[in-house]
C-alpha positions as CSV (number, residue, x, y, z in Angstrom):
1,M,-27.7,32.4,-0.8
2,P,-28.4,31.0,-4.3
3,L,-27.6,27.3,-4.5
4,L,-25.0,27.8,-7.3
5,Q,-23.1,30.1,-4.9
6,N,-23.0,27.5,-2.1
7,P,-19.6,25.8,-2.2
8,I,-20.9,22.6,-0.6
9,V,-23.6,22.3,-3.4
10,I,-20.9,23.0,-6.0
11,L,-18.6,20.4,-4.5
12,L,-21.3,17.7,-4.4
13,T,-22.5,18.5,-7.9
14,I,-19.0,18.2,-9.3
15,I,-18.4,14.9,-7.6
16,V,-21.8,13.4,-8.6
17,L,-21.4,14.5,-12.2
18,G,-17.8,13.2,-12.2
19,E,-18.9,9.8,-10.8
20,L,-21.6,9.5,-13.5
21,L,-19.2,10.5,-16.3
22,G,-16.6,8.1,-14.9
23,K,-18.9,5.2,-15.3
24,A,-19.6,5.9,-19.0
25,R,-17.7,3.6,-21.3
26,L,-16.3,4.3,-24.8
27,W,-14.6,1.5,-26.7
28,N,-14.5,-0.5,-23.4
29,L,-12.6,2.4,-21.7
30,S,-13.9,4.5,-18.8
31,L,-12.3,7.4,-17.0
32,G,-13.4,6.1,-13.5
33,P,-12.8,8.5,-10.6
34,S,-10.5,10.7,-12.7
35,A,-13.5,12.0,-14.5
36,I,-14.2,14.3,-11.6
37,I,-11.3,16.6,-12.5
38,F,-12.7,17.1,-16.1
39,V,-16.0,18.2,-14.6
40,A,-14.2,20.4,-12.1
41,L,-12.1,22.1,-14.8
42,A,-15.3,23.1,-16.6
43,F,-16.9,24.4,-13.4
44,G,-13.7,26.4,-12.6
45,H,-13.6,27.9,-16.1
46,F,-17.1,29.4,-15.5
47,G,-16.1,30.8,-12.1
48,F,-17.4,28.1,-9.7
49,I,-14.7,27.5,-7.0
50,V,-14.3,24.9,-4.3
51,P,-12.5,26.2,-1.2
52,A,-8.8,25.4,-1.0
53,G,-9.2,23.7,2.3
54,V,-11.1,20.9,0.6
55,Q,-8.1,20.1,-1.5
56,T,-5.9,19.8,1.6
57,I,-8.3,17.5,3.6
58,G,-9.1,15.5,0.5
59,L,-5.4,14.9,-0.3
60,A,-4.7,14.1,3.3
61,L,-7.5,11.5,3.5
62,F,-6.4,9.8,0.2
63,I,-2.7,9.6,0.9
64,Y,-3.1,8.6,4.5
65,A,-5.4,5.7,3.5
66,V,-2.7,4.6,0.9
67,G,0.0,4.7,3.5
68,L,-2.1,2.6,6.0
69,Q,-2.7,0.0,3.3
70,A,0.9,-0.2,2.2
71,G,2.5,0.1,5.6
72,P,2.6,-3.6,6.7
73,G,4.3,-4.6,3.5
74,F,6.4,-1.5,2.9
75,V,9.8,-2.7,4.2
76,S,9.6,-6.2,2.6
77,S,8.5,-4.6,-0.7
78,F,11.5,-2.2,-0.7
79,R,13.9,-5.0,0.2
80,S,12.7,-7.4,-2.5
81,H,11.7,-5.0,-5.3
82,G,12.8,-1.5,-4.3
83,I,16.0,-1.1,-6.2
84,P,14.5,-1.7,-9.7
85,M,11.6,0.6,-8.9
86,T,13.9,3.3,-7.6
87,L,15.9,3.2,-10.8
88,A,12.7,3.6,-12.8
89,V,11.8,6.7,-10.7
90,L,15.3,8.3,-11.1
91,F,15.0,7.6,-14.8
92,I,11.7,9.5,-14.9
93,A,13.3,12.5,-13.2
94,L,16.3,12.5,-15.5
95,C,14.2,12.2,-18.7
96,G,11.9,15.0,-17.4
97,T,14.9,17.3,-16.8
98,L,16.4,16.6,-20.2
99,I,13.1,17.1,-22.1
100,T,12.4,20.3,-20.2
101,W,15.9,21.6,-21.1
102,A,15.3,20.8,-24.8
103,C,11.9,22.5,-24.8
104,C,13.4,25.6,-23.2
105,K,16.1,25.7,-25.9
106,V,13.6,25.2,-28.8
107,F,10.9,27.6,-27.5
108,G,13.1,30.1,-25.8
109,F,11.7,29.7,-22.3
110,G,13.7,31.2,-19.4
111,A,14.9,29.5,-16.3
112,G,11.8,30.4,-14.3
113,T,9.4,29.2,-17.0
114,G,11.4,26.0,-17.4
115,A,11.4,25.3,-13.6
116,G,7.6,25.9,-13.5
117,L,7.2,23.7,-16.6
118,L,9.1,20.8,-15.0
119,S,7.3,21.1,-11.6
120,G,3.8,21.4,-13.1
121,A,4.2,18.7,-15.7
122,M,5.5,16.3,-13.1
123,T,2.9,17.5,-10.5
124,S,5.5,18.3,-7.9
125,T,4.5,21.3,-5.7
126,P,7.7,20.9,-3.5
127,S,9.7,21.3,-6.7
128,L,7.8,24.5,-7.5
129,A,8.6,25.8,-4.0
130,A,12.3,25.1,-4.5
131,A,12.1,26.9,-7.8
132,V,10.4,30.0,-6.4
133,E,13.1,30.3,-3.7
134,V,15.6,30.7,-6.5
135,V,13.8,32.6,-9.4
136,G,10.9,34.3,-7.6
137,H,7.2,34.3,-8.3
138,E,7.2,36.0,-11.7
139,H,7.4,33.1,-14.2
140,A,7.5,29.7,-12.5
141,P,4.0,29.7,-10.9
142,A,2.3,30.7,-14.2
143,A,4.1,27.9,-16.1
144,Y,3.2,25.5,-13.3
145,G,-0.5,26.5,-13.6
146,V,-0.6,25.8,-17.3
147,T,1.2,22.4,-17.2
148,Y,-0.1,21.1,-13.9
149,G,-3.6,20.5,-15.2
150,F,-2.4,18.2,-18.0
151,G,0.0,16.6,-15.6
152,V,-2.9,15.5,-13.4
153,I,-5.2,14.5,-16.3
154,G,-2.6,13.1,-18.6
155,M,-1.2,10.7,-16.0
156,A,-4.7,9.4,-15.2
157,V,-5.5,8.8,-18.8
158,L,-2.1,7.3,-19.6
159,I,-2.3,4.9,-16.7
160,K,-5.7,3.7,-17.9
161,L,-4.3,3.1,-21.4
162,L,-0.9,1.7,-20.4
163,P,-1.9,-2.0,-20.1
164,R,-3.3,-1.8,-23.7
165,L,-0.2,0.0,-25.0
166,L,2.0,-2.7,-23.4
167,R,-0.4,-5.4,-24.5
168,A,-0.6,-6.7,-20.9
169,D,-3.4,-8.6,-19.2
170,I,-4.2,-7.1,-15.8
171,R,-5.9,-10.3,-14.5
172,A,-2.9,-12.5,-15.6
173,E,-0.6,-10.1,-13.8
174,E,-2.7,-10.3,-10.6
175,E,-2.4,-14.1,-10.8
176,L,1.4,-14.0,-11.4
177,L,1.9,-11.6,-8.5
178,A,-0.4,-13.8,-6.2
179,K,1.7,-16.8,-7.2
180,E,4.9,-14.9,-6.5
181,L,3.6,-13.8,-3.1
182,T,2.7,-17.4,-2.3
183,E,6.2,-18.5,-3.1
184,E,7.7,-15.8,-0.9
185,N,5.2,-16.6,1.9
186,P,4.3,-20.3,1.5
187,P,1.1,-21.5,3.1
188,I,1.1,-23.4,6.3
189,T,0.7,-27.2,5.9
190,S,1.4,-30.3,8.0
191,M,3.6,-33.4,8.0
192,H,3.4,-36.6,10.0
193,I,6.7,-37.7,11.4
194,E,7.7,-40.8,13.4
195,V,10.2,-40.2,16.2
196,S,13.4,-42.1,15.3
197,N,16.2,-39.9,16.6
198,P,17.6,-41.6,19.7
199,N,18.6,-38.2,21.2
200,L,14.9,-37.3,21.6
201,F,13.8,-40.5,23.4
202,G,12.4,-39.7,26.8
203,K,12.7,-36.0,26.5
204,R,10.0,-33.4,26.9
205,V,9.0,-31.3,23.9
206,A,10.1,-28.2,25.7
207,D,13.7,-29.6,26.0
208,I,14.3,-30.5,22.3
209,F,14.3,-26.7,21.3
210,L,12.4,-27.3,18.1
211,K,11.7,-23.6,17.6
212,S,15.5,-22.9,17.3
213,I,15.5,-25.1,14.2
214,A,12.3,-23.8,12.5
215,P,9.0,-22.0,13.5
216,V,6.8,-25.1,13.6
217,T,4.2,-26.4,16.0
218,I,3.6,-30.1,17.1
219,T,-0.1,-30.4,17.5
220,R,-0.8,-34.1,18.0
221,L,1.0,-37.2,19.2
222,L,0.0,-40.8,18.6
223,A,2.0,-43.2,20.8
224,K,3.4,-46.4,19.3
225,D,0.7,-48.7,20.6
226,A,-2.1,-46.2,21.2
227,E,-5.4,-45.9,19.2
228,E,-6.2,-42.2,20.1
229,P,-3.8,-39.2,19.7
230,V,-3.3,-36.7,22.4
231,L,-2.6,-32.9,22.3
232,V,1.0,-32.0,22.6
233,G,2.2,-29.5,25.3
234,A,5.6,-28.4,26.6
235,D,5.7,-31.4,29.1
236,T,4.7,-34.1,26.6
237,L,7.4,-36.9,26.5
238,L,8.7,-38.3,23.2
239,E,9.4,-42.0,22.8
240,E,10.7,-44.1,20.0
241,G,7.9,-44.9,17.5
242,D,5.7,-42.0,18.5
243,Q,4.0,-40.3,15.5
244,L,3.7,-36.5,15.5
245,R,1.6,-34.1,13.5
246,V,3.8,-31.1,12.8
247,V,2.4,-27.8,11.4
248,G,4.6,-25.3,9.5
249,R,5.8,-24.1,6.1
250,P,7.1,-26.9,3.7
251,A,10.7,-25.8,3.9
252,D,10.6,-25.7,7.7
253,L,8.9,-29.1,7.9
254,E,11.8,-30.5,5.9
255,K,14.3,-29.2,8.4
256,V,12.6,-30.6,11.5
257,Q,11.9,-33.9,9.7
258,L,15.6,-34.5,9.4
259,Y,15.9,-33.8,13.2
260,I,13.0,-35.8,14.5
261,G,12.8,-38.8,12.2
262,K,11.2,-40.3,9.1
263,P,7.9,-39.0,7.6
264,V,4.9,-41.4,7.7
265,D,2.0,-41.5,5.2
266,R,-1.0,-41.4,7.5
267,Q,-3.4,-38.9,9.1
268,I,-3.5,-38.6,12.9
269,A,-7.2,-37.8,13.5
270,F,-9.2,-37.4,16.7
271,E,-12.1,-39.8,17.1
272,R,-13.8,-38.6,20.2
273,M,-14.4,-35.2,21.8
274,L,-11.4,-33.5,20.3
275,G,-11.7,-31.7,17.0
276,R,-10.7,-28.6,15.0
277,K,-12.2,-25.1,14.9
278,S,-11.3,-21.8,13.3
279,I,-12.1,-18.7,15.5
280,V,-11.9,-15.0,14.5
281,L,-10.4,-12.6,16.9
282,S,-13.1,-9.8,16.9
283,K,-12.8,-8.3,20.4
284,R,-10.7,-5.2,20.3
285,Q,-9.3,-5.5,23.9
286,F,-7.3,-8.6,22.8
287,A,-5.8,-7.0,19.7
288,G,-2.1,-6.6,20.1
289,S,-1.8,-9.4,22.7
290,T,0.7,-12.1,22.0
291,L,-0.4,-15.7,21.4
292,G,1.6,-16.7,24.5
293,F,-0.4,-14.3,26.6
294,F,-3.5,-16.7,26.4
295,N,-1.5,-19.9,27.2
296,F,-4.2,-21.9,25.4
297,R,-2.6,-25.3,25.9
298,E,-2.3,-25.1,29.7
299,T,-5.5,-23.1,30.4
300,F,-7.9,-24.7,27.9
301,N,-6.2,-27.9,26.8
302,V,-6.2,-26.8,23.1
303,Q,-3.4,-26.1,20.6
304,V,-3.2,-23.3,18.0
305,A,-2.0,-24.9,14.8
306,R,-1.7,-21.7,12.7
307,I,-2.9,-18.2,12.3
308,T,-4.5,-16.7,9.1
309,R,-4.1,-13.0,8.5
310,N,-5.3,-11.2,5.4
311,G,-5.5,-14.5,3.6
312,M,-1.9,-15.5,4.5
313,D,-1.0,-18.2,7.0
314,L,1.4,-17.5,9.8
315,P,3.2,-19.9,12.2
316,A,1.6,-20.1,15.7
317,D,4.5,-18.6,17.6
318,A,4.1,-17.6,21.2
319,N,5.5,-14.1,20.4
320,T,3.2,-13.4,17.5
321,R,1.0,-10.4,18.2
322,L,-2.6,-10.9,17.3
323,H,-4.5,-8.5,15.0
324,L,-8.2,-7.8,14.8
325,G,-9.7,-10.2,12.3
326,D,-7.0,-12.9,12.7
327,V,-8.3,-16.4,12.3
328,L,-6.9,-18.8,14.8
329,H,-7.0,-22.5,13.9
330,F,-7.5,-24.6,17.1
331,V,-7.2,-28.3,17.8
332,G,-8.6,-29.7,21.0
333,D,-11.6,-30.2,23.2
334,E,-14.8,-29.1,21.6
335,R,-16.3,-27.6,24.8
336,A,-13.1,-25.6,25.5
337,M,-13.1,-24.2,22.0
338,R,-16.7,-23.1,22.4
339,N,-15.5,-21.1,25.5
340,I,-12.6,-19.7,23.6
341,S,-14.9,-18.7,20.8
342,R,-17.0,-16.6,23.2
343,M,-13.9,-15.1,24.7
344,L,-12.3,-14.0,21.4
345,G,-15.6,-12.9,19.9
346,N,-15.6,-15.0,16.7
347,D,-17.8,-12.3,15.1
348,L,-16.6,-11.4,11.6
349,K,-19.0,-8.4,11.3
350,A,-17.4,-6.8,14.4
351,T,-14.0,-6.7,12.7
352,Y,-15.5,-4.2,10.1
353,D,-16.3,-1.6,12.8
354,I,-14.4,1.6,12.2
355,S,-13.3,3.9,15.0
356,L,-13.1,7.5,14.1
357,L,-10.5,8.6,16.7
358,P,-7.5,6.8,15.3
359,I,-8.2,8.2,11.8
360,L,-8.4,11.7,13.1
361,V,-5.3,11.3,15.3
362,G,-3.4,9.9,12.3
363,L,-4.4,12.7,10.0
364,L,-3.4,15.3,12.6
365,I,0.0,13.7,13.1
366,G,0.5,13.6,9.3
367,L,-0.5,17.3,8.8
368,L,1.8,18.4,11.6
369,L,4.7,16.3,10.3
370,G,4.1,17.7,6.8
371,N,4.8,21.2,8.2
372,L,8.2,20.4,9.6
373,V,11.2,21.7,7.7
374,L,14.0,19.2,7.3
375,P,17.5,20.5,6.3
376,L,19.0,18.0,3.8
377,P,22.4,18.1,2.2
378,L,22.4,19.2,-1.5
379,V,18.6,19.6,-1.5
380,G,18.4,22.3,1.2
381,P,15.4,22.9,3.4
382,L,12.7,20.3,2.6
383,K,9.1,20.5,3.7
384,L,7.3,17.2,3.3
385,G,4.0,18.9,2.8
386,T,0.5,17.3,3.2
387,T,1.3,14.4,0.8
388,G,4.7,13.5,2.3
389,G,3.6,14.0,6.0
390,T,0.4,12.0,5.7
391,L,2.1,9.2,3.6
392,L,4.9,8.8,6.1
393,T,2.5,8.8,9.0
394,G,0.3,6.2,7.3
395,L,3.2,4.0,6.5
396,L,4.6,4.1,10.1
397,L,1.2,3.6,11.7
398,G,0.1,0.9,9.3
399,A,3.3,-1.0,10.1
400,R,2.9,-0.3,13.8
401,Y,-0.8,-1.5,13.7
402,Q,-1.6,-0.5,17.3
403,T,-0.5,2.0,20.0
404,G,-2.2,1.4,23.3
405,P,-6.0,1.3,22.8
406,L,-5.7,2.9,19.3
407,I,-5.8,0.4,16.4
408,W,-4.5,2.2,13.3
409,D,-5.4,-0.5,10.8
410,L,-8.7,-0.1,8.8
411,P,-10.8,-2.9,7.2
412,D,-10.5,-3.0,3.4
413,A,-14.0,-1.6,2.9
414,G,-13.3,1.3,5.3
415,N,-9.9,2.1,3.8
416,R,-11.4,2.1,0.3
417,L,-14.2,4.5,1.4
418,I,-11.8,7.0,2.9
419,R,-9.5,6.7,0.0
420,D,-12.2,7.3,-2.6
421,L,-13.8,10.2,-0.6
422,G,-10.4,11.9,-0.2
423,L,-9.6,11.6,-3.9
424,A,-13.0,13.0,-4.9
425,L,-12.5,16.0,-2.7
426,F,-9.0,16.6,-3.9
427,M,-9.7,16.4,-7.6
428,A,-12.8,18.6,-7.3
429,A,-10.8,21.3,-5.6
430,V,-7.7,21.0,-7.9
431,G,-9.9,21.1,-11.0
432,T,-11.9,24.2,-10.1
433,S,-8.7,26.0,-9.1
434,A,-6.9,25.1,-12.4
435,G,-10.0,25.8,-14.4
436,T,-10.2,29.5,-13.5
437,T,-6.9,30.4,-15.3
438,F,-6.5,27.5,-17.6
439,V,-7.8,29.2,-20.8
440,D,-6.4,32.6,-20.0
441,T,-2.9,31.3,-19.2
442,L,-3.0,29.4,-22.4
443,R,-3.6,32.6,-24.3
444,E,-0.8,34.4,-22.5
445,Q,1.8,31.7,-22.5
446,G,0.8,30.1,-25.8
447,W,0.5,26.6,-27.0
448,P,4.3,25.9,-26.9
449,L,4.1,25.8,-23.1
450,L,1.2,23.4,-23.1
451,V,2.8,21.1,-25.7
452,S,6.0,21.1,-23.7
453,G,4.1,20.2,-20.6
454,M,2.5,17.3,-22.5
455,L,5.9,16.0,-23.6
456,V,7.4,16.4,-20.1
457,T,4.5,14.5,-18.6
458,L,4.1,11.7,-21.1
459,V,7.5,10.9,-22.6
460,P,9.4,10.1,-19.4
461,V,6.6,7.9,-18.1
462,I,6.3,6.0,-21.4
463,L,10.1,5.5,-21.7
464,A,10.3,4.4,-18.0
465,A,7.4,2.0,-18.6
466,L,9.4,0.3,-21.4
467,V,12.7,0.3,-19.5
468,G,10.9,-1.0,-16.3
469,M,9.1,-3.8,-18.1
470,Y,11.7,-5.0,-20.5
471,L,15.0,-4.1,-19.0
472,L,14.4,-4.0,-15.2
473,R,11.8,-6.8,-15.4
474,I,9.3,-5.1,-13.0
475,R,5.9,-6.7,-12.9
476,L,3.2,-4.5,-14.5
477,L,1.2,-3.6,-11.4
478,R,4.3,-2.8,-9.4
479,L,5.6,-0.8,-12.4
480,I,2.4,1.2,-12.7
481,G,2.7,2.0,-8.9
482,A,6.3,3.0,-9.4
483,L,5.4,5.3,-12.4
484,V,2.7,7.2,-10.6
485,G,4.9,7.3,-7.5
486,G,7.7,8.7,-9.6
487,M,5.3,11.4,-10.8
488,T,3.9,11.8,-7.3
489,S,0.5,11.7,-9.0
490,A,-2.6,11.1,-6.8
491,S,-4.8,11.0,-9.9
492,G,-2.5,8.4,-11.5
493,L,-2.7,6.3,-8.4
494,A,-6.5,6.5,-8.5
495,A,-6.4,5.3,-12.1
496,A,-4.1,2.5,-11.0
497,N,-6.5,1.5,-8.2
498,A,-9.3,1.4,-10.7
499,L,-7.4,-1.0,-12.9
500,S,-6.8,-3.5,-10.1
501,A,-8.2,-3.9,-6.6
502,T,-5.0,-5.5,-5.4
503,P,-2.6,-3.5,-3.2
504,Y,0.5,-4.0,-5.4
505,A,0.4,-0.6,-7.1
506,A,-0.3,1.3,-3.9
507,A,2.6,-0.5,-2.2
508,A,4.9,0.4,-5.0
509,Y,3.7,4.0,-5.0
510,A,4.5,4.3,-1.2
511,T,7.9,2.6,-1.7
512,V,9.2,5.1,-4.3
513,Y,7.4,8.3,-3.3
514,P,10.2,9.6,-0.9
515,V,12.8,9.0,-3.6
516,A,10.6,10.8,-6.2
517,L,10.0,13.7,-3.8
518,I,13.7,14.4,-3.3
519,G,14.7,13.4,-6.9
520,K,12.4,16.0,-8.5
521,I,13.6,18.8,-6.2
522,L,17.1,17.9,-7.2
523,A,16.0,17.9,-10.9
524,V,14.7,21.4,-10.7
525,K,17.8,22.6,-9.0
526,I,20.0,21.0,-11.7
527,L,17.8,22.5,-14.4
528,L,18.2,26.0,-12.9
529,L,22.0,25.5,-13.0
530,I,22.1,24.6,-16.7
531,L,19.6,27.1,-18.0
532,P,20.3,30.8,-18.4
533,G,18.3,33.2,-16.1
């Protein structure tokens, strides 16, 4: 078989050329991973095809990795920022419907062509499926084929240009969002407090119910006339004048300070065999165990002051379930902490090991879920498809973190590799498929359809960007994620990830995607009601 007829050779050639083209810069701009689809369109035009199955597995890999990354913060993101982003997505669907209706009136498109135009320009295959159920296969798929290519390419290019159009600084936005995240999740710090509440004198630490007031930890106690502090456990007695080192978030420390006594300006430090040590949990058999399971205070005579996970500090609560890669900050006997270090692993490299089984199981669940048909009021039967099924699975498993021996979470480097590989496969397959009919369909349908597709793709996103930034006050990176989520655009999300390595855009994409999926199906149904057949 000649090399140019080998689909694997064609696939790899497209990806390699696309990666090289994506690194080229013009006026300080580059296409990045989105360049693969341009190369694929050219190959498709000359008859080189990548098998359709490559598109399915590529899309599944890409979206599943996005879901895993966004899963842990999905619920909190929707609670704190979901309503403005949802409004922006509904605005996109409304604008797309109105612009499609106007184009149909101006250019004389029928209902089928209009439905295909809206579905393709907004890169929504479920919308096309809903349209075909009503108007059949004659006009909608052809219009979809013409407009889908620009929908994919146009979104990628627009997202790359959007920060310049809005005169926004990506690095400054990253710093502002990091500051906002720090304010929402303040770092763990410490306070030294002298026991002056008479109600606490002579009582054990376990009997003052400190955790009911705030999630803090007392790590050290310096008695009134003592020179050396001691570790604090459940049975430690409190007396008047004792000085305590309490660890927690600033607001929580203020609460317990009012309960315990007055703050003191000093450091309670160990002078002898006791010290501090940070240990990484790298042994998989302990992932998912609670902190209380280890009973470090009673077994090893050490205290956990706080836990650091993905750069964020967490209170050392006994019910906190530990994740692979968590950093536990210990205070106590040096020899005991060396034993704990050997027990937990303390090997950062081991936390980057990737197990193939959870990835394959997660993808299988996502593909099966995507094939389920859900009856929804007003919308009718809804099939989530590959994108919806794998995204939902990734979100749920990412939030779940672990089921039995399977750890769903992936290290950042592993997640990025799977995400980039999936996207490359997806764009290579989509591009060659669209390239075969792109020019011919243009000749048959004419430039009005292509121009209409450009308007339906670009105008709603640009208007939503202005409304989102200046009216709804959505931060740029979240806004970009909401825009590509509103367009259900995998290529747009790839461009967003190229702009910033932070997870804000991906989290926003995952937050609004279900709304966009249903919203655009409704949009097509409404369009078919207001257009003549």
